[in-house]
N, CA, C and O of each residue as an XYZ file, in Angstrom:
800
protein
N      28.181     32.540     29.591
C      27.548     32.689     28.157
C      27.842     31.568     27.365
O      26.922     30.853     26.967
N      29.063     31.318     27.074
C      29.478     30.289     26.167
C      29.265     29.220     26.587
O      29.091     28.391     25.694
N      29.180     28.758     27.818
C      29.029     27.347     28.644
C      27.346     27.139     28.288
O      26.940     26.085     27.801
N      26.543     28.154     28.564
C      25.026     27.816     28.098
C      24.760     27.723     26.682
O      23.790     27.063     26.308
N      25.492     28.294     25.870
C      25.368     28.100     24.339
C      25.866     26.466     24.022
O      25.178     25.667     23.387
N      26.923     26.234     24.484
C      27.486     25.020     24.444
C      26.395     23.858     24.621
O      26.085     23.035     23.760
N      25.899     23.960     25.868
C      25.025     23.009     26.524
C      23.624     23.130     25.464
O      22.946     22.137     25.201
N      23.402     24.138     25.061
C      21.991     24.262     24.081
C      22.337     23.483     22.843
O      21.729     22.506     22.406
N      23.427     24.075     22.334
C      23.943     23.194     21.141
C      23.972     21.567     21.176
O      23.543     20.701     20.414
N      24.605     21.552     22.290
C      24.764     19.831     22.426
C      23.266     19.296     22.768
O      22.974     18.125     22.526
N      22.459     20.074     23.261
C      21.183     19.112     23.505
C      20.405     19.107     22.169
O      19.674     18.176     21.832
N      20.655     20.391     21.323
C      19.816     20.204     20.129
C      20.549     19.417     19.125
O      19.846     18.971     18.219
N      21.632     19.186     19.091
C      22.264     18.005     18.309
C      21.835     16.836     18.728
O      21.479     16.058     17.843
N      21.741     16.357     20.219
C      21.324     15.307     20.687
C      20.027     14.917     20.252
O      19.802     13.749     19.935
N      18.952     16.016     20.201
C      17.572     15.810     19.798
C      17.549     15.626     18.126
O      16.678     14.960     17.567
N      18.377     16.150     17.579
C      18.269     15.683     16.098
C      19.079     14.471     15.670
O      19.051     14.031     14.520
N      19.729     14.009     16.557
C      20.369     12.463     16.317
C      19.180     11.549     16.529
O      18.742     10.663     15.794
N      18.721     12.018     17.827
C      17.606     10.881     18.277
C      16.492     10.882     17.246
O      16.061      9.817     16.804
N      16.000     12.100     16.842
C      14.806     12.333     16.018
C      15.127     11.517     14.596
O      14.320     10.755     14.063
N      16.250     11.774     14.165
C      16.914     11.080     12.896
C      16.769      9.542     13.101
O      16.337      8.773     12.242
N      17.147      9.223     14.235
C      17.333      7.612     14.402
C      15.953      7.092     14.467
O      15.666      6.094     13.806
N      14.964      7.753     15.297
C      13.562      7.452     15.193
C      12.982      7.348     14.039
O      12.266      6.382     13.773
N      13.231      8.407     13.130
C      12.610      8.379     11.864
C      13.063      7.196     11.036
O      12.234      6.469     10.488
N      14.444      6.980     10.931
C      14.968      6.012     10.310
C      14.212      4.772     10.616
O      13.652      4.173      9.697
N      14.143      4.266     12.058
C      13.595      3.147     12.396
C      12.190      3.094     12.009
O      11.743      1.959     11.845
N      11.516      3.929     11.855
C      10.168      3.972     11.793
C       9.917      4.095      9.983
O       8.789      4.054      9.491
N      10.865      4.210      9.368
C      10.724      4.229      7.756
C      11.948      3.362      7.224
O      13.033      3.856      6.920
N      11.651      2.055      7.151
C      12.697      1.095      6.649
C      12.629      0.973      5.207
O      11.596      0.739      4.580
N      13.984      1.174      4.628
C      14.054      1.353      3.165
C      14.817     -0.162      3.009
O      15.674     -0.487      3.832
N      14.454     -1.020      1.940
C      15.070     -2.172      1.407
C      16.221     -1.930      0.814
O      16.721     -0.805      0.852
N      16.791     -2.948      0.190
C      17.964     -2.840     -0.596
C      17.541     -2.280     -1.949
O      18.377     -1.616     -2.563
N      16.595     -2.432     -2.367
C      15.837     -2.013     -3.693
C      15.326     -0.580     -3.541
O      14.796     -0.086     -4.536
N      15.426      0.237     -2.302
C      15.195      1.669     -2.124
C      13.864      1.675     -1.939
O      13.428      2.826     -1.936
N      12.781      0.582     -1.733
C      11.469      0.472     -1.573
C      11.094      0.751      0.239
O      11.781      0.416      1.204
N      10.165      1.257      0.224
C       9.868      1.325      1.728
C       9.257     -0.054      2.193
O       8.473     -0.646      1.452
N       9.589     -0.518      3.319
C       9.125     -1.811      3.759
C       8.155     -1.640      4.918
O       8.108     -0.642      5.636
N       7.377     -2.735      5.024
C       6.342     -2.849      6.027
C       6.323     -4.305      6.694
O       6.807     -5.217      6.024
N       5.851     -4.567      7.838
C       6.006     -5.776      8.262
C       4.952     -6.672      7.822
O       5.010     -7.881      8.046
N       4.003     -6.130      7.211
C       2.701     -6.758      6.263
C       3.086     -7.247      4.978
O       2.389     -8.074      4.392
N       4.138     -6.798      4.501
C       4.565     -6.968      2.917
C       4.955     -8.330      2.675
O       5.925     -8.622      3.375
N       4.605     -9.162      2.029
C       4.977    -10.756      1.875
C       6.129    -10.768      0.767
O       6.226    -10.121     -0.276
N       6.957    -11.709      1.337
C       8.162    -12.046      0.419
C       7.796    -13.174     -0.472
O       7.745    -14.308      0.004
N       7.546    -12.969     -1.672
C       7.131    -14.402     -2.543
C       7.867    -14.378     -3.883
O       8.598    -13.412     -4.101
N       7.760    -15.254     -4.720
C       8.503    -15.040     -5.870
C       7.638    -14.411     -7.041
O       7.814    -14.709     -8.223
N       6.622    -13.453     -6.562
C       5.809    -12.747     -7.314
C       5.419    -13.532     -8.575
O       5.667    -13.179     -9.728
N       4.778    -14.642     -8.198
C       4.048    -15.246     -9.305
C       2.598    -15.137     -8.829
O       2.284    -15.658     -7.759
N       1.602    -14.412     -9.654
C       0.563    -13.750     -9.033
C      -0.308    -15.186     -8.948
O      -0.934    -15.192     -7.888
N      -0.498    -16.161     -9.578
C      -1.429    -17.264     -9.473
C      -0.963    -17.853     -8.081
O      -1.788    -17.963     -7.175
N       0.386    -18.241     -7.901
C       0.864    -18.649     -6.614
C       0.297    -17.724     -5.275
O      -0.186    -18.119     -4.214
N       0.498    -16.647     -5.658
C       0.350    -15.484     -4.479
C      -1.107    -15.543     -4.238
O      -1.490    -15.635     -3.072
N      -2.108    -15.493     -5.367
C      -3.470    -15.588     -5.150
C      -3.945    -16.755     -4.478
O      -4.897    -16.641     -3.706
N      -3.262    -18.151     -4.725
C      -3.731    -19.349     -3.956
C      -3.442    -19.203     -2.353
O      -4.226    -19.631     -1.507
N      -2.197    -18.535     -2.045
C      -1.690    -18.484     -0.786
C      -2.703    -17.329      0.022
O      -3.190    -17.477      1.142
N      -2.840    -16.323     -0.751
C      -3.844    -15.477     -0.290
C      -5.212    -16.210      0.040
O      -5.707    -16.228      1.167
N      -5.680    -16.724     -0.917
C      -6.996    -17.416     -0.462
C      -7.090    -18.388      0.597
O      -8.042    -18.473      1.374
N      -5.682    -19.388      0.597
C      -5.686    -20.182      1.840
C      -5.667    -19.420      3.221
O      -6.082    -19.867      4.290
N      -5.168    -18.326      3.019
C      -5.284    -17.614      4.596
C      -6.488    -16.790      4.728
O      -6.657    -16.063      5.707
N      -7.380    -16.891      3.709
C      -8.616    -16.237      3.753
C      -8.175    -14.712      3.506
O      -8.883    -13.910      4.116
N      -7.441    -14.312      2.954
C      -7.232    -12.973      2.642
C      -7.277    -12.544      1.141
O      -7.265    -13.366      0.225
N      -7.325    -11.299      0.976
C      -7.572    -10.597     -0.398
C      -6.058    -10.311     -1.098
O      -5.252     -9.943     -0.244
N      -5.624    -10.379     -2.144
C      -4.408    -10.500     -2.923
C      -4.324     -8.727     -3.155
O      -5.320     -8.058     -3.433
N      -3.341     -8.318     -3.030
C      -2.909     -6.791     -3.410
C      -1.764     -6.729     -3.750
O      -0.913     -7.349     -3.112
N      -1.441     -5.983     -4.819
C      -0.051     -5.564     -5.236
C       0.031     -4.229     -5.365
O      -0.700     -3.510     -6.046
N       1.178     -3.837     -4.520
C       1.634     -2.593     -4.282
C       3.048     -2.211     -4.905
O       4.160     -2.599     -4.548
N       2.643     -1.204     -6.102
C       3.707     -0.816     -7.064
C       4.299      0.507     -6.459
O       3.638      1.493     -6.133
N       5.654      0.358     -6.368
C       6.399      1.701     -6.105
C       7.624      1.683     -6.533
O       8.081      0.616     -6.944
N       8.435      2.884     -6.527
C       9.977      3.021     -6.949
C      10.713      3.663     -5.920
O      10.218      4.244     -4.955
N      12.104      3.510     -6.211
C      12.913      3.991     -5.727
C      12.929      5.695     -5.528
O      12.988      6.294     -6.601
N      12.887      6.483     -4.408
C      12.849      7.702     -4.526
C      11.515      8.594     -4.552
O      11.443      9.796     -4.298
N      10.540      7.777     -4.895
C       9.174      8.197     -4.833
C       8.715      8.781     -3.460
O       8.621      8.159     -2.402
N       8.399     10.333     -3.729
C       8.257     11.034     -2.534
C       6.619     10.840     -2.064
O       6.242     11.081     -0.917
N       5.820     10.416     -3.031
C       4.385      9.980     -2.566
C       4.288      8.620     -1.944
O       3.351      8.381     -1.183
N       5.244      7.661     -2.231
C       5.230      6.563     -1.602
C       5.796      6.708     -0.128
O       5.299      6.131      0.838
N       6.813      7.484     -0.077
C       7.372      8.022      1.188
C       6.126      8.494      2.271
O       5.931      8.136      3.432
N       5.496      9.287      1.547
C       4.327     10.009      2.324
C       3.181      8.957      2.927
O       2.573      9.050      3.994
N       3.082      7.929      1.903
C       2.160      6.926      2.298
C       2.436      6.191      3.593
O       1.615      5.997      4.489
N       3.866      5.759      3.570
C       4.438      4.956      4.514
C       4.491      5.827      5.790
O       4.016      5.398      6.842
N       5.022      6.958      5.712
C       5.021      7.588      6.997
C       3.778      8.335      7.574
O       3.622      8.571      8.772
N       2.977      8.655      6.649
C       1.831      9.277      7.248
C       0.644      8.495      7.350
O      -0.188      8.773      8.214
N       0.443      7.361      6.404
C      -0.883      6.553      6.453
C      -0.679      5.046      7.024
O      -1.233      4.564      8.012
N       0.320      4.379      6.097
C       0.491      3.164      6.523
C       0.878      2.917      8.057
O       0.707      1.844      8.636
N       1.404      4.025      8.607
C       2.020      4.083      9.807
C       0.987      3.997     11.102
O       1.305      3.823     12.279
N      -0.378      4.174     10.532
C      -1.469      4.189     11.469
C      -1.626      2.840     11.985
O      -1.789      1.867     11.248
N      -1.576      2.782     13.283
C      -1.934      1.381     13.962
C      -3.151      0.828     13.644
O      -3.146     -0.399     13.550
N      -4.382      1.499     13.418
C      -5.660      0.969     13.005
C      -5.729      0.346     11.488
O      -6.393     -0.639     11.164
N      -5.013      1.026     10.755
C      -4.864      0.562      9.266
C      -3.790     -0.559      9.045
O      -3.961     -1.505      8.276
N      -2.903     -0.396      9.640
C      -1.786     -1.763      9.660
C      -2.473     -3.013     10.371
O      -2.077     -4.113      9.987
N      -3.354     -2.984     11.258
C      -3.868     -4.058     11.764
C      -4.861     -4.638     11.037
O      -5.032     -5.856     11.085
N      -5.721     -3.728     10.188
C      -6.780     -3.866      9.226
C      -5.922     -4.939      8.137
O      -6.119     -6.134      7.918
N      -5.032     -4.115      7.637
C      -4.348     -4.926      6.441
C      -3.849     -6.192      6.605
O      -3.972     -7.136      5.825
N      -3.185     -6.158      7.832
C      -2.444     -7.674      8.340
C      -3.747     -8.635      8.447
O      -3.650     -9.800      8.062
N      -4.912     -8.161      8.947
C      -5.834     -9.077      9.191
C      -6.495     -9.741      7.926
O      -7.015    -10.856      7.877
N      -6.359     -8.791      6.884
C      -7.568     -9.049      5.864
C      -6.591     -8.940      4.344
O      -7.117     -9.211      3.265
N      -5.586     -8.645      4.414
C      -4.854     -8.574      2.867
C      -3.427     -9.219      2.869
O      -2.669     -9.283      3.837
N      -3.203     -9.690      1.588
C      -2.065    -10.513      1.318
C      -1.275     -9.493      0.363
O      -1.557     -9.459     -0.835
N      -0.288     -8.666      0.902
C       0.186     -7.548      0.118
C       1.702     -7.964     -0.445
O       2.667     -8.314      0.234
N       1.616     -7.826     -1.830
C       2.992     -8.246     -2.447
C       3.350     -6.682     -3.083
O       2.536     -5.950     -3.645
N       4.672     -6.411     -2.852
C       5.211     -5.182     -3.443
C       5.816     -5.611     -4.870
O       6.220     -6.749     -5.107
N       5.824     -4.640     -5.709
C       6.831     -4.626     -6.771
C       7.150     -3.260     -7.293
O       6.505     -2.236     -7.072
N       8.097     -3.368     -7.924
C       9.062     -2.190     -8.120
C       8.829     -1.847     -9.827
O       9.003     -2.643    -10.750
N       8.421     -0.537     -9.914
C       8.010     -0.025    -11.300
C       9.366      0.014    -12.228
O       9.289      0.230    -13.437
N      10.543     -0.200    -11.592
C      11.794     -0.170    -12.313
C      12.688     -1.348    -12.192
O      13.823     -1.466    -12.653
N      11.878     -2.351    -11.379
C      12.601     -3.634    -11.111
C      13.071     -4.627    -12.050
O      12.351     -4.973    -12.988
N      14.376     -5.176    -11.847
C      14.844     -6.028    -12.760
C      14.365     -7.571    -12.458
O      14.436     -8.471    -13.295
N      13.927     -7.704    -11.285
C      13.653     -9.169    -10.604
C      12.320     -9.362    -11.667
O      11.718     -8.419    -12.181
N      12.013    -10.780    -11.867
C      10.931    -11.261    -12.495
C       9.782    -11.257    -11.661
O       9.888    -11.302    -10.436
N       8.615    -11.201    -12.290
C       7.355    -11.333    -11.924
C       6.605    -12.090    -13.020
O       6.837    -11.985    -14.225
N       5.483    -13.026    -12.338
C       4.540    -13.683    -13.172
C       3.144    -13.321    -13.329
O       2.374    -13.721    -12.456
N       2.645    -12.575    -14.370
C       1.500    -12.170    -14.494
C       0.287    -13.402    -14.498
O       0.561    -14.562    -14.808
N      -0.954    -13.003    -14.144
C      -2.080    -14.182    -14.057
C      -2.137    -14.886    -15.516
O      -2.655    -16.002    -15.541
N      -1.749    -14.450    -16.496
C      -1.662    -15.011    -17.708
C      -0.551    -16.073    -18.149
O      -0.471    -16.712    -19.198
N       0.235    -16.067    -17.090
C       1.360    -16.928    -17.025
C       2.666    -16.532    -17.522
O       3.630    -17.297    -17.537
N       2.696    -14.942    -18.061
C       3.697    -14.455    -18.838
C       4.839    -14.039    -17.800
O       4.570    -13.065    -17.098
N       5.976    -14.603    -17.628
C       7.011    -14.190    -16.632
C       7.847    -13.018    -17.453
O       8.112    -13.213    -18.639
N       8.275    -11.744    -16.761
C       9.097    -10.867    -17.363
C       9.755    -10.310    -16.218
O       9.541    -10.775    -15.098
N      10.767     -9.070    -16.463
C      10.978     -8.477    -15.476
C       9.951     -7.610    -15.070
O       8.963     -7.415    -15.778
N      10.143     -6.993    -13.803
C       9.078     -6.131    -13.191
C       8.764     -4.910    -14.092
O       7.604     -4.566    -14.318
N       9.723     -4.341    -14.540
C       9.709     -3.005    -15.370
C       9.079     -3.210    -16.462
O       8.395     -2.275    -16.877
N       9.116     -4.404    -17.201
C       8.518     -4.778    -18.434
C       7.144     -5.011    -17.949
O       6.273     -4.365    -18.532
N       6.777     -5.792    -17.010
C       5.247     -6.036    -16.501
C       4.632     -4.828    -16.254
O       3.433     -4.737    -16.520
N       5.326     -3.717    -15.718
C       4.602     -2.498    -15.380
C       4.310     -1.801    -16.586
O       3.339     -1.050    -16.506
N       4.943     -1.856    -17.771
C       4.530     -1.232    -18.899
C       3.387     -1.980    -19.490
O       2.352     -1.424    -19.855
N       3.603     -3.230    -19.569
C       2.391     -4.014    -19.993
C       1.044     -3.792    -19.253
O      -0.064     -3.819    -19.788
N       1.325     -3.555    -17.863
C      -0.058     -3.085    -17.374
C      -0.426     -1.601    -17.488
O      -1.521     -1.189    -17.104
N       0.560     -0.767    -18.053
C       0.247      0.537    -18.187
C       0.402      1.447    -16.944
O      -0.158      2.540    -16.861
N       1.215      0.912    -15.962
C       1.417      1.821    -14.916
C       2.302      2.898    -15.095
O       3.346      2.707    -15.720
N       2.024      4.033    -14.623
C       2.613      5.341    -15.096
C       3.090      6.036    -13.883
O       4.022      6.833    -13.987
N       2.635      5.847    -12.949
C       3.307      6.602    -11.682
C       2.951      5.517    -10.299
O       2.192      4.549    -10.264
N       3.788      6.087     -9.259
C       3.549      5.544     -8.029
C       3.531      6.280     -6.906
O       4.192      7.315     -6.814
N       2.660      5.753     -5.800
C       2.158      4.465     -5.916
C       0.866      4.159     -6.263
O      -0.110      4.882     -6.066
N       0.876      2.851     -6.892
C      -0.309      2.454     -7.484
C      -0.831      0.931     -6.634
O      -0.028      0.003     -6.548
N      -1.966      0.836     -6.156
C      -2.390     -0.229     -5.387
C      -3.414     -1.049     -6.194
O      -4.455     -0.494     -6.545
N      -3.192     -2.281     -6.497
C      -4.189     -3.107     -7.216
C      -4.803     -4.132     -6.328
O      -4.111     -4.827     -5.584
N      -6.259     -4.241     -6.410
C      -6.677     -5.286     -5.725
C      -7.512     -6.320     -6.392
O      -8.307     -6.013     -7.280
N      -7.333     -7.625     -5.950
C      -7.721     -8.718     -6.800
C      -8.801     -9.470     -6.384
O      -9.039     -9.512     -5.177
N      -9.585    -10.146     -7.262
C     -10.724    -11.207     -6.526
C     -10.231    -12.465     -6.125
O      -9.050    -12.753     -6.326
N     -10.903    -13.134     -5.656
C     -10.467    -14.369     -5.213
C     -10.247    -15.557     -6.293
O      -9.468    -16.496     -6.128
N     -10.952    -15.382     -7.264
C     -10.845    -16.190     -8.591
C     -10.556    -15.271     -9.866
O     -11.161    -14.247    -10.183
N      -9.513    -15.867    -10.501
C      -9.093    -15.125    -11.710
C      -9.147    -16.158    -13.100
O      -8.428    -17.147    -13.237
N     -10.003    -15.763    -13.923
C      -9.941    -16.762    -15.233
C      -8.596    -16.714    -15.928
O      -7.894    -15.704    -15.973
N      -8.260    -18.012    -16.525
C      -7.181    -18.211    -17.122
C      -7.022    -17.114    -18.306
O      -7.932    -16.510    -18.873
N      -5.891    -17.033    -18.487
C      -5.365    -16.152    -19.648
C      -5.677    -14.495    -19.586
O      -5.555    -13.698    -20.517
N      -6.078    -14.241    -18.323
C      -6.313    -12.776    -18.176
C      -5.154    -12.165    -17.391
O      -4.442    -12.848    -16.655
N      -4.981    -10.766    -17.587
C      -3.773    -10.275    -17.042
C      -4.238     -9.325    -15.499
O      -5.400     -9.085    -15.171
N      -3.344     -9.024    -14.946
C      -3.624     -8.256    -13.626
C      -4.880     -7.039    -13.754
O      -5.898     -7.042    -13.062
N      -4.561     -6.068    -14.749
C      -5.369     -5.111    -15.001
C      -6.923     -5.394    -15.401
O      -7.876     -4.716    -15.015
N      -6.981     -6.445    -16.186
C      -8.383     -7.034    -16.423
C      -9.001     -7.541    -15.748
O     -10.170     -7.749    -16.076
N      -8.500     -7.990    -14.457
C      -9.305     -8.647    -13.386
C      -9.164     -7.746    -12.082
O      -9.866     -8.056    -11.120
N      -8.403     -6.774    -11.988
C      -8.391     -6.134    -10.761
C      -9.928     -5.491    -10.359
O     -10.641     -4.885    -11.159
N     -10.208     -5.723     -9.169
C     -11.648     -5.134     -8.670
C     -11.422     -3.678     -8.206
O     -12.434     -3.091     -7.824
N     -10.290     -3.026     -8.180
C     -10.079     -1.939     -7.833
C      -8.722     -1.454     -7.914
O      -7.863     -2.240     -7.513
N      -8.339     -0.330     -8.345
C      -6.986      0.340     -8.309
C      -7.126      1.748     -7.644
O      -8.008      2.581     -7.851
N      -6.171      1.817     -6.888
C      -5.812      3.121     -6.160
C      -4.593      3.836     -6.581
O      -3.546      3.569     -5.993
N      -4.598      4.598     -7.405
C      -3.534      5.264     -8.241
C      -3.115      6.516     -7.612
O      -3.756      7.537     -7.862
N      -1.892      6.556     -6.652
C      -1.484      7.602     -6.096
C      -1.567      7.732     -4.727
O      -1.932      6.729     -4.113
N      -1.293      8.814     -4.051
C      -1.191      9.085     -2.604
C      -2.461      9.446     -2.087
O      -3.085     10.374     -2.602
N      -2.943      8.758     -1.047
C      -4.150      9.620     -0.507
C      -4.060      9.648      0.957
O      -3.021      9.288      1.509
N      -4.966     10.006      1.550
C      -4.958     10.304      3.106
C      -5.537      9.006      3.847
O      -6.029      8.034      3.273
N      -5.391      9.167      5.196
C      -5.759      7.801      5.796
C      -7.060      7.320      5.758
O      -7.285      6.114      5.661
N      -8.096      8.310      5.837
C      -9.462      7.891      5.793
C      -9.844      7.072      4.313
O     -10.401      5.988      4.146
N      -9.332      8.006      3.376
C      -9.497      7.631      1.869
C      -8.967      6.229      1.782
O      -9.703      5.344      1.347
N      -7.681      5.955      2.183
C      -6.989      4.625      2.019
C      -7.801      3.658      2.744
O      -8.165      2.612      2.208
N      -8.178      4.050      4.264
C      -8.846      2.866      4.846
C     -10.233      2.533      4.190
O     -10.726      1.405      4.184
N     -10.798      3.644      3.642
C     -12.186      3.290      3.108
C     -11.950      2.383      1.770
O     -12.837      1.581      1.478
N     -10.914      2.469      1.034
C     -10.564      1.679     -0.172
C     -10.455      0.255      0.228
O     -11.094     -0.654     -0.303
N      -9.596      0.118      1.207
C      -9.316     -1.271      1.778
C     -10.480     -1.854      2.177
O     -10.725     -3.011      1.837
N     -11.341     -1.129      2.945
C     -12.660     -1.659      3.406
C     -13.606     -1.975      2.411
O     -14.248     -3.023      2.469
N     -13.771     -1.000      1.329
C     -14.736     -1.401      0.333
C     -14.322     -2.622     -0.354
O     -15.183     -3.413     -0.741
N     -13.011     -2.857     -0.550
C     -12.719     -4.175     -1.416
C     -12.978     -5.266     -0.265
O     -13.601     -6.276     -0.592
N     -12.602     -5.144      0.872
C     -12.841     -6.408      1.720
C     -13.974     -6.711      1.965
O     -14.213     -7.880      2.267
N     -15.129     -5.641      1.902
C     -16.363     -5.985      2.123
C     -17.313     -6.456      0.694
O     -18.508     -6.747      0.650
N     -16.214     -6.402     -0.515
C     -16.826     -6.716     -1.824
C     -17.993     -5.627     -2.100
O     -18.974     -5.904     -2.791
N     -17.839     -4.643     -1.631
C     -18.821     -3.467     -2.099
C     -18.862     -3.355     -3.706
O     -19.847     -2.871     -4.263
N     -17.782     -3.810     -4.400
C     -17.885     -3.589     -5.895
C     -18.998     -4.601     -6.534
O     -19.415     -4.553     -7.691
N     -19.365     -5.488     -5.561
C     -20.236     -6.773     -6.177
C     -21.712     -6.281     -5.922
O     -22.620     -6.870     -6.510
N     -22.014     -5.171     -5.026
C     -23.253     -4.919     -4.245
C     -23.910     -4.075     -5.473
O     -23.235     -3.192     -6.002
N     -25.182     -4.341     -5.908
C     -25.743     -3.809     -6.827
C     -26.897     -2.667     -6.259
O     -28.127     -2.720     -6.296
N     -26.060     -1.711     -5.770
C     -26.919     -0.625     -4.833
C     -26.684      0.764     -5.531
O     -27.233      1.806     -5.175
N     -25.790      0.641     -6.578
C     -25.372      1.900     -7.194
C     -24.403      2.615     -6.083
O     -24.288      3.834     -6.203
N     -23.899      2.161     -5.321
C     -23.068      2.993     -4.482
C     -21.586      2.439     -5.046
O     -21.177      1.317     -4.746
N     -20.962      3.206     -5.753
C     -19.419      2.960     -6.057
C     -18.508      3.447     -5.005
O     -18.937      3.916     -3.951
N     -17.140      3.330     -5.309
C     -16.422      3.605     -4.078
C     -16.439      5.239     -3.882
O     -16.272      5.660     -2.738
N     -16.597      5.987     -4.743
C     -16.791      7.579     -4.308
C     -17.984      7.784     -3.709
O     -17.973      8.577     -2.767
N     -19.053      7.259     -4.016
C     -20.476      7.559     -3.062
C     -20.020      6.915     -1.471
O     -20.182      7.469     -0.384
N     -19.452      5.672     -1.729
C     -19.295      5.043     -0.348
C     -18.399      5.763      0.424
O     -18.677      5.934      1.611
N     -17.297      6.249     -0.066
C     -16.519      7.148      0.543
C     -17.162      8.336      1.050
O     -17.051      8.624      2.242
N     -17.889      9.121      0.170
C     -18.704     10.187      0.809
C     -19.337     10.013      1.926
O     -19.251     10.718      2.931
N     -20.203      8.747      1.715
C     -21.020      8.504      2.873
C     -20.293      8.310      4.179
O     -20.718      8.714      5.262
N     -19.218      7.691      4.001
C     -18.274      7.447      5.329
C     -17.972      8.709      5.849
O     -18.111      8.919      7.054
N     -17.545      9.638      5.027
C     -17.012     10.960      5.420
C     -18.207     11.569      6.382
O     -18.001     12.087      7.479
N     -19.437     11.413      5.786
C     -20.498     11.893      6.441
C     -20.748     11.525      7.846
O     -20.934     12.268      8.810
N     -20.712     10.057      7.775
C     -20.788      9.219      8.927
C     -19.879      9.644     10.161
O     -20.250      9.759     11.329
N     -18.691      9.839      9.676
C     -17.501     10.183     10.483
C     -17.844     11.552     11.279
O     -17.662     11.675     12.491
N     -18.340     12.516     10.479
C     -18.604     13.613     10.735
C     -19.725     13.778     11.903
O     -19.637     14.338     12.995
N     -20.735     13.141     11.332
C     -21.815     13.063     12.235
C     -21.426     12.487     13.781
O     -21.933     12.886     14.829
N     -20.519     11.572     13.656
C     -20.102     10.848     15.019
C     -19.460     11.882     15.865
O     -19.645     11.956     17.079
N     -18.653     12.726     15.142
C     -17.855     13.714     15.922
C     -18.872     14.773     16.544
O     -18.713     15.159     17.702
N     -19.658     15.120     15.951
C     -20.925     16.135     16.297
C     -21.650     15.511     17.480
O     -21.957     16.221     18.437
N     -21.947     14.166     17.454
C     -22.519     13.278     18.381
C     -21.872     13.277     19.735
O     -22.460     13.456     20.802
N     -20.563     13.048     19.559
C     -19.667     13.133     20.716
C     -19.599     14.585     21.448
O     -18.872     14.749     22.428
């Protein structure tokens, strides 16, 4: 009896260790405490330079704002950004720069103002994380990021909502004058996916 319990306990411990190792491998934290993805770009966080680099690659500039210990950021990285289809779509179409709500490293807004990221977040009025900001290919001089963003995704959302937002921006549907804003587009996509399931 004692031997069987010892084997079971050893197997359980092994499963927990392996599970923890796999979880850690799938969820990488940087020195700043923020979740990291292979498609996040390392830049000087000068938004004009980042926009030029994004345009040169034929991609859309995105700023992803997170903070250390953010449970909703963790949820997005573990449950949403881990999806292979979404990862592939983001890598192919977006130039994503991560910023820290409470960061001390500097960043430069489109208007040329350089400041610590924490000060920049206050300037932009960012109150919670995650917040994802999407930008057009051209930004007029003197404008700030919130003034020119074509869309802002404030908070944690499910996979389909997130994919629909990235798709809506990528297809420039915010410029289409058909009355279909993001919510209407998202509702239509939900119906189309449900219809496809029924057809199968």
